[in-house]
C-alpha positions as CSV (number, residue, x, y, z in Angstrom):
1,M,65.0,49.3,126.1
2,F,63.2,48.2,122.7
3,S,61.4,45.6,123.9
4,S,59.6,47.7,126.7
5,G,59.8,50.9,125.2
6,L,57.1,50.6,122.4
7,P,53.5,51.8,123.1
8,Q,51.2,49.4,122.6
9,G,49.5,48.6,118.9
10,S,52.6,50.9,117.5
11,V,54.2,47.9,115.1
12,P,53.7,48.2,111.8
13,R,51.8,45.3,110.4
14,L,54.1,44.3,107.5
15,E,52.4,43.5,104.3
16,R,52.4,40.8,102.1
17,P,53.7,42.6,98.7
18,G,57.0,43.7,97.5
19,P,60.9,42.4,99.1
20,L,60.8,41.7,102.4
21,R,64.1,44.0,103.2
22,D,62.1,47.3,102.0
23,R,58.9,46.1,104.0
24,V,61.1,46.2,107.4
25,H,63.3,49.0,106.1
26,E,59.8,51.1,105.8
27,A,57.9,49.5,109.1
28,L,61.1,50.9,111.0
29,L,61.7,54.3,109.5
30,E,57.5,54.1,110.3
31,L,58.7,54.2,114.0
32,I,62.3,55.8,113.5
33,T,60.3,58.7,112.2
34,T,56.9,58.8,114.7
35,R,59.5,58.4,117.2
36,A,57.9,55.6,118.9
37,L,62.1,54.1,118.5
38,R,63.6,57.4,120.4
39,P,67.0,59.4,119.4
40,G,69.4,58.1,120.5
41,E,67.8,54.1,121.1
42,H,69.8,51.3,120.8
43,L,68.2,48.9,117.9
44,V,68.8,45.6,119.1
45,E,68.5,42.4,116.4
46,S,66.9,40.2,117.8
47,E,64.4,42.4,119.4
48,L,63.3,43.9,116.1
49,A,62.6,41.2,114.2
50,G,60.9,39.3,116.8
51,H,58.3,42.5,116.9
52,L,58.3,42.3,112.9
53,G,57.9,38.5,113.2
54,V,61.1,38.2,110.8
55,S,64.3,36.7,110.9
56,R,67.1,38.6,111.4
57,Q,68.7,38.9,107.9
58,P,66.5,41.5,106.9
59,V,66.7,43.3,109.4
60,R,70.3,43.7,109.5
61,E,70.2,44.5,106.1
62,A,66.9,47.4,106.7
63,L,69.3,49.1,109.4
64,Q,72.4,49.1,107.3
65,R,70.5,51.3,104.9
66,L,68.9,53.4,107.3
67,N,72.5,53.7,108.6
68,S,73.2,54.9,104.7
69,E,70.0,57.3,104.4
70,G,70.9,59.1,107.7
71,W,68.4,57.4,110.4
72,V,70.4,55.3,111.8
73,D,74.1,54.8,113.5
74,L,75.9,51.5,113.1
75,R,78.7,51.8,116.2
76,P,81.5,49.5,115.7
77,A,81.1,47.1,118.6
78,Q,78.5,48.2,120.3
79,G,75.9,48.2,117.6
80,A,72.6,50.4,116.1
81,F,71.2,53.1,117.4
82,V,68.4,55.2,116.7
83,H,70.7,59.1,114.8
84,E,70.2,62.0,117.3
85,P,69.8,64.6,115.2
86,T,71.9,68.2,115.8
87,E,70.3,71.2,116.8
88,E,72.8,72.4,113.0
89,E,71.1,69.4,111.2
90,A,67.2,70.3,111.8
91,D,67.8,73.8,111.4
92,Q,69.5,73.5,107.7
93,L,66.7,71.1,107.0
94,L,63.8,73.0,108.6
95,T,65.6,76.0,107.1
96,V,65.6,74.5,103.0
97,R,61.5,73.3,104.2
98,T,60.5,77.2,104.6
99,L,61.8,77.8,101.1
100,L,59.9,75.1,99.4
101,E,56.8,75.6,101.5
102,A,56.4,79.2,100.5
103,E,56.7,78.6,96.9
104,A,54.1,75.6,97.0
105,A,51.9,78.4,99.2
106,R,52.5,80.4,96.4
107,L,51.9,78.0,93.6
108,A,49.0,77.0,95.9
109,A,47.7,80.7,95.6
110,A,47.9,81.5,91.4
111,H,46.2,77.8,90.7
112,A,44.5,76.0,93.5
113,G,40.1,75.5,92.9
114,A,37.2,75.6,94.5
115,P,37.8,71.7,95.5
116,G,41.5,72.1,96.4
117,I,40.3,74.5,99.2
118,A,37.3,73.0,100.5
119,A,40.7,69.7,100.6
120,L,42.1,72.0,102.5
121,E,39.6,73.2,105.0
122,E,38.6,69.6,105.7
123,L,42.2,68.4,106.6
124,C,42.1,71.9,109.4
125,A,38.5,71.6,110.5
126,E,40.1,67.2,111.4
127,G,43.2,68.8,112.6
128,E,41.7,71.2,114.7
129,Q,39.6,67.9,116.4
130,A,42.9,65.9,117.1
131,V,44.6,69.1,118.8
132,A,41.2,69.2,120.6
133,A,41.4,66.0,121.7
134,E,44.9,65.9,122.1
135,D,45.4,62.9,119.7
136,V,48.8,64.2,119.0
137,D,49.9,61.4,116.0
138,R,47.2,62.2,114.5
139,A,47.7,65.6,114.6
140,V,50.9,65.3,113.8
141,A,49.4,63.1,110.7
142,L,46.6,66.0,109.9
143,N,49.7,68.0,109.6
144,T,51.4,66.6,107.0
145,A,48.7,65.8,104.9
146,F,47.8,69.7,105.4
147,H,51.0,71.1,104.0
148,T,51.4,67.8,101.1
149,K,47.8,68.7,100.1
150,V,49.6,72.3,100.0
151,M,52.3,71.2,97.9
152,E,50.0,69.2,95.4
153,L,47.9,72.5,95.3
154,A,50.9,73.7,93.4
155,G,51.4,71.9,90.3
156,N,54.6,71.9,90.3
157,A,56.5,68.1,90.4
158,V,59.8,69.3,90.6
159,L,59.0,70.8,93.6
160,A,57.0,68.3,94.9
161,E,60.0,65.6,94.0
162,L,62.3,68.1,96.2
163,A,59.1,68.1,99.0
164,A,59.3,64.4,98.6
165,Q,62.8,63.7,99.9
166,V,62.6,65.7,103.1
167,D,58.7,65.0,104.6
168,R,59.4,62.3,106.3
169,R,62.7,63.6,108.3
170,V,60.8,67.1,108.3
171,R,57.5,64.8,110.5
172,W,60.6,63.4,112.4
173,Y,61.6,67.0,114.2
174,Y,57.7,68.0,114.2
175,T,56.6,65.7,115.8
176,P,58.4,66.6,119.3
177,V,56.8,69.7,119.1
178,A,53.9,68.7,118.1
179,R,52.3,69.7,121.7
180,Q,53.7,72.9,122.1
181,R,52.8,74.4,118.3
182,G,49.0,72.6,119.4
183,R,45.6,75.0,118.3
184,Q,48.2,77.1,117.3
185,S,49.5,75.5,114.2
186,W,45.9,75.2,112.9
187,I,44.9,78.8,113.6
188,E,47.7,80.2,110.6
189,H,46.6,76.7,108.6
190,R,43.3,78.5,108.5
191,E,44.9,82.4,107.6
192,L,46.7,80.2,104.5
193,I,43.8,79.0,103.0
194,T,42.2,82.3,103.0
195,A,45.2,83.9,101.6
196,I,45.2,81.3,99.2
197,A,41.2,81.3,99.0
198,A,41.9,85.1,98.4
199,R,44.4,84.1,95.4
200,D,46.7,86.3,97.0
201,E,50.7,84.6,96.4
202,Q,52.2,87.4,98.4
203,R,50.3,86.6,101.6
204,A,50.0,83.3,100.9
205,T,54.3,83.5,100.9
206,H,54.1,85.5,103.6
207,L,52.2,83.3,105.7
208,M,53.2,79.9,104.8
209,R,57.0,81.4,105.6
210,E,56.0,83.1,109.4
211,H,54.7,79.1,109.6
212,T,56.6,77.1,108.6
213,E,59.7,79.3,110.5
214,H,57.6,79.2,114.0
215,T,57.6,75.0,113.7
216,R,61.8,75.7,113.3
217,R,62.3,78.4,116.2
218,S,60.0,75.5,118.1
219,Y,61.8,72.4,117.2
220,H,64.9,74.6,119.0
221,E,63.5,76.1,121.9
222,R,61.8,72.6,122.7
223,D,63.5,71.9,125.7
224,A,62.7,74.6,127.1
225,T,59.6,74.6,127.4
């Protein structure tokens, strides 16, 4: 049940600015993305409202929006449930991610300057520390930040916009394999930084493609480990 399933401190605080329904939507989406609310979990409006400190109406509106976005399934006479992604859904999204990220790596190698490379180095060091400390949540967040930074260094606004559309769902798929990928993921990040710093567009493209493919394969193999 929701009331006992959420880790201590996992419920985000709702900030005051902005329409309440949008803040509730964002809070629930964060809980789903981080898997504090797990795929297949029953979402009870009254319990969600109680945890978030709001009435049931904005929760109902948020669940309807999440349903339209594919994060929640509304079942007649049963209620709302966190969507359980199929293997095909995951494969399609992670394949698109590979295409976007590989092009971003190529462009980053062509355009990144010393400050951008230093930022990647710092994120990588923090990610390695998170893995060493077995802080999976922080490792996932830093992995997202690293890939976002590469996308930023690519300097292509359209590419960045497309990547932003799949970013939340990529994080959702990455979370269950973060521990499995562990240190190896950050070794691959280090290799990518070296290629970007050397302005080797071909190698950066290859490394990013391999890196994202490793994550895709790990997701499909997660139940066998």
